[in-house]
C-alpha positions in Angstrom: 11.6 0.3 15.2 13.8 1.8 12.6 12.5 4.7 10.4 11.7 3.9 6.8 14.7 3.3 4.7 17.1 3.0 7.6 19.8 0.4 7.6 19.4 -2.4 10.1 22.1 -4.6 11.6 25.8 -3.8 11.9 27.1 -0.8 9.9 29.2 -1.3 6.8 32.9 -1.8 7.6 32.2 -3.2 11.1 32.7 -6.8 10.0 29.1 -7.1 9.1 27.2 -6.8 5.9 24.8 -3.9 5.2 21.2 -4.9 5.1 19.2 -2.7 2.6 15.6 -2.1 3.2 13.3 -0.7 0.6 9.8 0.6 1.5 7.2 1.5 -1.0 3.7 3.1 -0.7 0.8 3.2 -3.0 -2.2 5.5 -2.5 -5.2 4.7 -4.7 -8.1 7.0 -5.2 -11.3 4.9 -5.8 -14.8 5.8 -6.8 -17.4 3.4 -5.3 -20.4 2.2 -7.2 -24.0 2.2 -5.8 -23.2 3.4 -2.2 -25.5 5.8 -0.3 -24.2 5.7 3.3 -21.0 5.4 5.2 -22.2 2.0 6.4 -22.5 0.8 2.8 -19.1 2.3 2.0 -17.5 0.3 4.9 -19.1 -2.8 3.5 -17.3 -2.3 0.2 -14.0 -1.0 1.4 -13.3 -3.4 4.3 -13.2 -6.6 2.2 -10.9 -4.9 -0.3 -8.4 -3.8 2.4 -8.6 -7.3 4.0 -7.9 -9.0 0.6 -4.9 -6.7 0.0 -3.5 -7.6 3.4 -4.1 -11.4 3.0 -3.0 -11.9 -0.6 0.1 -9.7 -0.6 1.2 -9.5 3.1 1.2 -5.7 3.0 -0.1 -3.0 5.4 -3.3 -1.6 3.9 -5.9 0.8 5.2 -8.5 3.4 4.3 -6.5 6.6 4.5 -8.6 9.4 3.0 -12.0 10.8 2.2 -13.6 9.3 5.4 -16.8 11.4 5.2 -17.6 10.9 1.5 -19.9 8.1 0.6 -18.7 7.3 -2.9 -14.9 8.1 -2.7 -12.2 6.5 -0.8 -8.4 6.5 -0.7 -6.7 3.2 0.2 -3.1 3.2 1.2 -0.7 0.3 0.9 2.8 -0.1 2.2 5.3 -2.9 1.4 8.8 -3.6 2.7 11.4 -5.8 1.0 15.2 -6.3 0.6 15.1 -5.3 -3.1 13.4 -2.4 -4.9 12.1 -4.7 -7.6 10.2 -6.8 -5.0 8.5 -3.8 -3.6 7.6 -2.6 -7.1 6.2 -6.0 -8.0 4.0 -6.2 -4.9 2.6 -2.6 -5.5 2.0 -3.5 -9.1 -0.1 -6.6 -8.0 -2.0 -4.5 -5.5 -2.8 -1.9 -8.1 -4.0 -4.6 -10.5 -6.3 -6.0 -7.8 -7.8 -2.6 -7.2 -8.3 -2.0 -11.0 -10.0 -5.3 -11.5 -12.6 -5.0 -8.7 -16.0 -4.5 -10.3 -17.5 -2.6 -7.4 -14.9 0.3 -7.6 -13.3 2.4 -10.3 -9.6 3.2 -9.9 -9.3 6.9 -10.6 -5.6 7.5 -9.8 -2.6 6.2 -7.9 0.5 7.7 -6.4 3.6 5.7 -5.5 6.7 6.4 -3.5 9.8 4.2 -3.1 12.3 4.8 -0.3 15.7 3.2 0.5 18.4 3.7 3.0 20.2 6.1 0.6 17.3 8.6 0.6 
């Protein structure tokens, strides 16, 4: 597996065309509603992560605050051939998180990488 942002395929000038790969990450800090245990937290977070994966074909997981009942960080990663595609997917993921009534989106952090980084 190639590291993030690495060029795959034949190198430029070797008779092949360069294939650009853009990867993007989104980390969302969420406040959960009426949650009083880690079991209740999982019951809220698991469907959100599953919906992100299913609707947008991204990698998504709970990535932070594992011991806090009412806080969670969800990480999302997307890969595409154009930076705009990655941005559009991460925008859609952020909108989905912001629209969920059982959570409050507190903040997000994004990063975009390409083979020129």
